[in-house]
KEVEX-647632 format. One record per atom (N, C-alpha, C): x, y, z; residue in three letters. Coordinates in steps of 0.001 Angstrom, whole numbers, plus 500000, padded with zeros to 6 digits. Layout:
BEGIN
XYZala
...
END
This chain:
BEGIN
412808134191228482met
414169133873228940met
414109133256230338met
414825132152230537gln
414827131517231845gln
415754132245232813gln
415465132137234105pro
416273132849235099pro
417660132246235273pro
418561133074235753arg
419877132597236152arg
419751131934237522arg
420675131038237802val
420663130330239089val
421794130862239959val
421437131361241129met
422393131866242108met
422561130816243199met
423771130340243386gly
424037129355244421gly
424348130014245755gly
423802129474246824val
423993130021248166val
425267129462248786val
426108130359249298leu
427323129947250010leu
427400130722251325leu
426870130113252379asn
426882130738253701asn
428123130303254468asn
428941131272254840val
430144130968255614val
429907131417257061val
428822130919257617thr
428362131296258951thr
428241130057259831thr
428236130256261144pro
428024129110262042pro
426553128848262323pro
425648129751261884asp
424271129696262377asp
423186129971261341asp
423480129834260047ser
422427130002259053ser
421398128883259201ser
420150129144258800phe
419057128220259118phe
419214126852258461phe
419839126797257288ser
419895125531256555ser
421253124853256632ser
422315125627256476asp
423648125020256371asp
424682125691257263asp
424221126290258349gly
425159126942259258gly
426216125986259779gly
427466126417259719gly
428569125611260206gly
429148124637259211gly
428495124481258058cys
428970123493257079cys
430174123976256281cys
430286125293256093phe
431322125817255201phe
432096126960255853phe
432342126838257141glu
433062127898257863glu
434536127962257474glu
435176126803257276arg
436591126800256905arg
436745127208255444arg
437855127852255130leu
438080128328253771leu
438059127185252766leu
438699126060253097asp
438719124954252142asp
437321124389251918asp
436500124343252974gln
435132123872252825gln
434333124792251906gln
434507126094252108ala
433770127078251313ala
434173127014249846ala
435475126916249579val
435954126876248197val
435502125586247517val
435577124467248228asp
435144123188247651asp
433649123224247321asp
432866123801248221his
431424123870247971his
431126124799246796his
431842125911246722ala
431664126827245594ala
431973126128244278ala
433054125374244253ala
433421124641243038ala
432323123658242658ala
431735123009243658arg
430646122061243397arg
429425122788242831arg
429082123923243401leu
427928124689242920leu
428135125151241477leu
429342125576241161ile
429641126015239796ile
429542124843238829ile
430093123702239222leu
430021122506238379leu
428570122092238135leu
427724122300239124glu
426316121928239009glu
425503122924238185glu
426090124080237894gly
425401125035237033gly
425116126398237615gly
425638126712238795ala
425418128042239363ala
426088129098238490ala
425350130141238161glu
425875131225237329glu
426325132415238159glu
425920132452239423val
426318133479240385val
426446132776241729val
427387133228242569leu
427508132709243929leu
427228133836244909leu
426324133587245863asp
425955134586246861asp
426616134217248182asp
427541135041248627ile
428358134728249804ile
427880135556250992ile
427509134868252060gly
427004135552253244gly
427788135208254488gly
428105136227255279gly
428844136034256515gly
428055136388257756gly
426761136661257585glu
425879136950258726glu
424543136256258505glu
424118135444259452ser
422814134808259339ser
421718135838259540ser
420705135796258676thr
419529136655258836thr
418275135800258972thr
418441134577259480arg
417302133708259727arg
416429134336260817arg
415158133959260904pro
414310134480261978pro
414934134233263354pro
415024135272264144gly
415603135177265477gly
417090135402265555gly
417751135567264419ala
419210135734264419ala
419618137076265014ala
420721137057265742gln
421302138283266275gln
422335138836265297gln
422539140138265338ala
423460140780264408ala
424893140295264629ala
425638140223263544thr
427053139856263577thr
427886141130263525thr
429002141160264236thr
429840142353264193thr
430463142516262810thr
430797143739262490gln
431405144023261189gln
432715143271261008gln
433545143261262039asn
434841142588261910asn
434679141092261702asn
433738140478262416ala
433515139040262258ala
433029138729260853ala
432145139568260342glu
431616139346258997glu
432724139474257952glu
433566140485258110leu
434686140667257173leu
435637139483257220leu
435922139004258415glu
436839137872258556glu
436282136614257901glu
434981136493257852arg
434371135306257248arg
434354135374255726arg
433995136536255183val
433724136583253740val
434923136959252876val
435804137820253366leu
436872138306252489leu
437825137209252012leu
438300136310252883pro
439181135241252366pro
438494134375251315pro
437195134141251484val
436457133309250535val
436333134014249190val
435961135284249212ile
435830136036247959ile
437166136100247229ile
438220136384247950ser
439541136466247325ser
439952135131246716ser
439714134050247452ala
440089132718246952ala
439265132341245723ala
437970132647245741leu
437120132311244601leu
437445133165243388leu
437740134424243622arg
438062135307242497arg
439359134859241816arg
440266134283242599ala
441535133824242036ala
441376132552241208ala
440314131769241489arg
440147130473240825arg
439055130436239770arg
438014131254239950phe
436842131139239084phe
436439132489238497phe
435794132442237327ala
435296133664236695ala
433830133923237033ala
433199133014237749thr
431784133144238095thr
431542134423238895thr
430539135216238523pro
430226136437239292pro
429920136120240754pro
430362137000241630leu
430175136825243063leu
429282137921243620leu
428410137532244540ser
427509138458245222ser
427850138461246702ser
427758139630247338ile
427953139713248778ile
426609139971249441ile
426233139077250334asp
424965139162251056asp
425248139835252399asp
424990141142252475thr
425296141888253690thr
424412143110253815thr
424249143560255064arg
423537144813255317arg
424506145961255588arg
425796145657255652lys
426774146651256097lys
427535147266254924lys
427508148590254761pro
428237149244253666pro
429732148941253672pro
430355148887254845ala
431792148630254911ala
432123147230254405ala
431264146272254712val
431478144907254218val
431293144866252706val
430286145586252214ala
430062145629250763ala
431254146255250052ala
431782147336250599arg
432948147994249979arg
434125147038249894arg
434422146366250994ala
435560145448251024ala
435332144261250091ala
434098143774250043ala
433787142628249191ala
433922142980247721ala
433446144143247327val
433565144570245928val
435034144782245576val
435794145342246501ala
437233145520246256ala
437929144173246080ala
437414143149246751ala
438015141810246662ala
437535141031245438ala
436456141517244773gly
436026140837243558gly
434540140599243398gly
433722140960244378ala
432270140807244225ala
431746141881243274ala
430654141570242585ser
430089142534241637ser
428607142792241875ser
428045142214242945leu
426645142416243265leu
426513142522244778leu
425702143481245247trp
425439143655246672trp
423989143246246927trp
423806142154247646asn
422490141618247978asn
422170142000249419asn
421238142934249604asp
420975143501250926asp
419547143195251359asp
419383142399252408val
418047142032252876val
417278143230253423val
417964144324253709ser
417278145525254189ser
416938146484253052ser
417214146099251826gly
416913146977250701gly
417716148267250724gly
418958148181251199leu
419844149346251338leu
419249150399252269leu
418495149926253274ser
417910150857254241ser
418483150662255642ser
419400149721255791gly
419921149399257107gly
420870150437257682gly
421522151193256820his
422465152222257259his
422267153474256419his
422523154624257005ala
422283155895256321ala
423111156029255052ala
424288155412255032glu
425186155566253886glu
425083154437252878glu
424128153542253041ser
424039152383252143ser
423798152796250691ser
422861153677250448leu
422551154083249076leu
423738154774248416leu
424368155705249116thr
425494156427248522thr
426693155506248323thr
426866154541249221thr
427952153567249055thr
427720152720247811thr
426501152245247633ala
426191151431246457ala
426389152230245176ala
425986153483245187ala
426157154325243997ala
427637154502243681ala
428446154709244712ala
429888154897244499ala
430547153614244009ala
430082152480244486leu
430669151207244072leu
430334150877242621leu
429163151289242161gly
428774151022240782gly
428437149569240504gly
428169148793241556cys
427839147385241381cys
426325147210241259cys
425900146026240827asp
424484145700240861asp
424048145590242321asp
422766145880242583val
422234145792243940val
420911145049243927val
420688144233244947val
419397143582245145val
418715144266246316val
417564144869246040leu
416771145516247073leu
415711144522247539leu
415859144026248762met
414907143050249283met
413990143693250298met
412739143239250345his
411790143732251335his
411879142896252605his
411919143593253736met
411891142924255040met
411096143807255989met
410115143225256671gln
409391143962257702gln
410055143680259043gln
410668144713259638gly
411347144544260909gly
412790144121260749gly
413331143481261775glu
414709143015261823glu
414719141495261995glu
415783140818261542pro
415818139360261668pro
415504138833263069pro
415982139532264107ala
415786139040265468ala
414314138974265867ala
413493139850265307thr
412094139949265756thr
411065139868264631thr
411507139745263383met
410600139939262243met
409452138932262158met
409589137762262768gln
408544136751262639gln
407606136699263846gln
407713137660264743arg
406871137606265938arg
405406137903265626arg
405149138917264821ala
403758139249264487ala
403698140090263218ala
404173139551262083pro
404129140341260846pro
402691140642260438pro
402430141901260097thr
401076142342259798thr
401057143235258567thr
400105142990257683tyr
399903143813256493tyr
398401143963256250tyr
398008145087255686ala
396634145230255213ala
396493144532253867ala
397515144683253022asp
397558144057251695asp
399016143795251373asp
399480142585251668val
400912142291251581val
401456142508250178val
400705142143249152val
401211142256247787val
401444143714247406val
400457144556247635ser
400611145964247248ser
401626146677248131ser
401685146331249411glu
402625146999250312glu
404069146650249969glu
404321145378249703val
405681144973249325val
406066145593247984val
405160145529247015arg
405429146108245691arg
405710147603245797arg
404875148321246529asp
405039149776246622asp
406326150137247362asp
406656149367248394trp
407895149652249142trp
409108149434248255trp
409129148345247521leu
410261148060246639leu
410381149104245539leu
409258149523244985leu
409292150537243938leu
409819151854244485leu
409424152205245697glu
409917153442246300glu
411411153345246604glu
411858152179247076arg
413300152009247325arg
414076152102246016arg
413533151568244944ala
414202151670243647ala
414307153130243218ala
413255153892243435arg
413281155317243101arg
414337156049243925arg
414399155727245213gln
415397156356246074gln
416812155956245652gln
416962154707245253ala
418273154241244793ala
418705155010243547ala
417804155191242610met
418138155933241394met
418424157390241708met
417679157973242644ala
417924159357243040ala
419302159514243682ala
419778158440244316ala
421105158471244952ala
422229158253243953ala
421890157903242707gly
422909157735241678gly
423140156312241224gly
422306155370241679ile
422430153984241238ile
421692153844239908ile
422379153318238908ala
421773153186237582ala
420603152214237621ala
419545152562236911arg
418344151723236898arg
418656150287236499arg
419540150120235513glu
419822148776235012glu
420607147926236013glu
421044148510237104arg
421782147757238123arg
420895147366239312arg
419627147683239254ile
418728147445240391ile
417903146184240182ile
417936145307241193trp
417119144092241244trp
416152144224242418trp
414993143564242318leu
414010143557243396leu
413806142131243901leu
413545142013245215asp
413318140707245844asp
412195140877246864asp
411091140116246757pro
409979140285247700pro
410291139859249123pro
411384139153249341gly
411795138805250706gly
410908137777251372gly
410711136637250723leu
409910135576251333leu
410517135161252671leu
409674135087253691gly
410141134657255004gly
410728135747255861gly
410801136954255362phe
411385138058256122phe
410274138994256609phe
409725138666257791gly
408628139458258319gly
407332139157257598gly
407061137868257381lys
405861137452256647lys
405398136085257145lys
404082135917257247thr
403520134618257587thr
403497133742256342thr
403148132473256519ala
403028131576255372ala
401986132098254391ala
400881132636254907ala
399844133177254025ala
400369134362253227ala
401159135225253883his
401767136352253177his
402691135858252072his
403519134869252390asn
404472134341251411asn
403760133726250209asn
402708132960250462leu
401970132334249366leu
401313133396248477leu
400781134445249096ala
400172135523248315ala
401206136210247438ala
402399136401247963leu
403464137045247186leu
403902136162246017leu
404043134863246264val
404424133958245170val
403343133954244101val
402090133899244519lys
400976133876243565lys
400933135161242737lys
401418136268243300ser
401330137570242630ser
402693138093242180ser
403654137186241956leu
404982137635241533leu
404940138478240261leu
403967138224239418gly
403850138995238188gly
403696140483238431gly
403145140857239594ser
402992142281239893ser
404344142946240129ser
405355142125240477leu
406717142651240637leu
407480142620239319leu
407374141513238602thr
408150141388237367thr
407679142379236303thr
406474142911236459gln
405956143886235500gln
406415145310235785gln
407184145516236856leu
407618146865237210leu
408792147360236368leu
409416146462235625gly
410519146879234768gly
411896146663235361gly
411958146043236540phe
413231145691237162phe
413339144169237216phe
414534143602237062pro
414673142148237223pro
414366141756238658pro
413727140609238817val
413320140134240144val
414105138891240516val
414646138907241726leu
415332137740242296leu
414376137079243278leu
414239135766243190leu
413385135021244116leu
414237134117244983leu
414150134311246284gly
414848133460247240gly
413839132655248044gly
413501131476247560ala
412490130641248222ala
413050129317248699ala
414290129051248400ser
414901127757248659ser
414875127372250141ser
414297126208250425arg
414276125598251757arg
413588126456252821arg
412795127432252428lys
412191128353253384lys
411126127662254252lys
410842128280255401gly
409850127747256323gly
408462127649255727gly
408207128417254665leu
406943128318253950leu
406650126870253543leu
407685126157253157ile
407510124771252708ile
407047123900253876ile
407629124112255036arg
407202123351256217arg
405773123713256612arg
405388124977256405ala
404022125387256739ala
403001124637255890ala
403366124377254641val
402468123648253745val
402585122139253968val
403803121681254238asp
404053120253254483asp
404752120105255832asp
404006119939256916pro
404598119872258257pro
405614118760258452pro
405664117785257543thr
406660116721257688thr
408058117207257305thr
408148118341256619ala
409449118852256156ala
410105119695257246ala
410386119052258357val
410972119759259503val
412403120190259208val
413186119285258650asp
414585119570258324asp
414646120393257037asp
415340121548257046pro
415452122345255824pro
416001121555254636pro
416836120565254901gly
417377119747253824gly
416367118810253204gly
415188118712253812asp
414126117832253308asp
413034118649252607asp
413437119759251979arg
412454120651251350arg
412738120866249870arg
413378119879249239leu
413743120033247832leu
412513120155246938leu
411528119285247151gly
410339119332246310gly
409651120685246378gly
409481121194247581gly
408862122506247747gly
409700123611247145gly
411009123510247297ser
411905124523246712ser
411764124568245202ser
411682123388244573leu
411555123337243117leu
410195123874242670leu
409140123562243422ala
407817124077243074ala
407813125602243115ala
408438126181244128leu
408498127633244240leu
409374128229243147leu
410479127547242827ala
411355128034241759ala
410613128084240432ala
409845127037240135leu
409118127000238869leu
408001128042238842leu
407418128337240002ala
406446129430240061ala
407124130747239700ala
408361130905240156gly
409122132098239810gly
409432132178238328gly
409764131038237743val
410038130994236303val
408819131469235529val
407671130920235869arg
406445131229235133arg
406010132671235319arg
406426133295236418ala
406075134698236657ala
407072135659236015ala
408198135122235518gly
409173135977234859gly
410323136449235721gly
410589135753236837cys
411741136125237674cys
413034135937236892cys
414008136796237151ala
415259136789236388ala
416370136011237072ala
416212135715238361met
417228134934239066met
416583134175240213met
417082132958240449leu
416626132122241552leu
417797131885242498leu
417620132236243763arg
418662132026244772arg
418370130691245457arg
419270129701245269val
418963128336245705val
420153127668246386val
419822126694247239his
420838125837247841his
421123124633246946his
420068124075246346asp
420170122836245564asp
420300123181244081asp
421505123491243666val
421726123999242309val
421442122937241260val
421987121750241419arg
421840120730240373arg
420370120416240105arg
419595120215241158ala
418184119883240984ala
417425121047240350ala
417771122255240721thr
417098123424240144thr
417422123559238666thr
418689123387238306val
419084123470236901val
418359122397236091val
418246121202236652gln
417541120134235952gln
416068120482235758gln
415442121026236791ala
414035121419236688ala
413847122494235625ala
414775123422235540leu
414688124481234534leu
414836123909233119leu
415707122918232967lys
415868122274231657lys
414565121614231220lys
413907120944232150leu
412638120294231821leu
411550121319231537leu
411530122374232284glu
410559123441232040glu
410748124033230648glu
412014124248230288arg
412310124788228967arg
411931123804227863arg
412224122520228075ala
411891121506227056ala
410385121386226875ala
409649121447227963ile
408186121368227871ile
407639122571227097ile
408183123742227407ser
407714124951226725ser
407985124911225231ser
409112124268224857ala
409511124232223448ala
408926123054222683ala
408276122140223392ala
407768120932222748ala
406714121263221701ala
406764120522220630val
405795120685219535val
404732119597219670val
403475120009219684ile
402377119036219796ile
402107118437218409ile
402262117117218303ala
402091116451217004ala
400634116436216585ala
END
C-alpha cells in the first residue's frame, strides 16, 4: 500500500522553508485549497517554527495563528487536519476546532500532561524523535548508534503512550529527520527506515526540503530548490513501507508516487 500524502501548511512568520508566506487567513485557506487539489490527503497546520535555532512561540500567539485556519478549513473541506504543536492546550483547542491528529515533534514529552491530554482527546498522535530542543538541537548532536537509539526511544514512547490510555492503532512514529541529527545521522535513518516500519506502528516521514538535501548537494541553498532531493527521500520512504509522507510539494510527490506504483505494477513482456 502506498503512503498517504500530508501537505504542510505553516502559518508562521519564521518557518525554514515558507515562513511568512501564509500568515494571513486568506493566504492559508487558498494554499490549503491548492494542496488539496494537488492531492493532499491530510493537512498539517503549524503555528510555531521548530527549525534549527528557532525560539519558542507563546501559547497565545500559537492559538491565534492556528485556530482561525482550522475553523475555516473545517467549514470548507472534509480533508483530515493535523495540528503540529508541542503544547497540550493548543492541541485541545485545535481538536475542538476540527483537527483529528496531533503531530508533536517532542513525541508528547514536552509537557507533563501531554500523554494524558492525548489520551483524553482520543485523536491520532505522531510521536517524533528529537534530540534536544529546536533552539540548540543542531549544535552537537551525538549518538553511539543513531538507528537503534531512535528506534528504541520511539518504541518506549509508544509504550508509555499506550500505558497512558492512547490506543495502539492511533499511534504513529516519526524518526525526526533534521531534529538533533547530522547529515550522516539522517542518511543512516533513511537507509534503515525498515527497522521502524517493522515495529507494527505506521511511520510518518518528514524529509521535504530538509537541510540533509543541501548537505548532499551544496548547490541547493534555497529550500525551494530541493524538490529532486525531497522526491528521492520520499521514494525511499515508500520502499521502506512508510505510511505517510509530510511534504511541501504535494503535486510533484503525488506524481512520483503514481509512477512508482505504475512501475511496480508493470508486467514484463
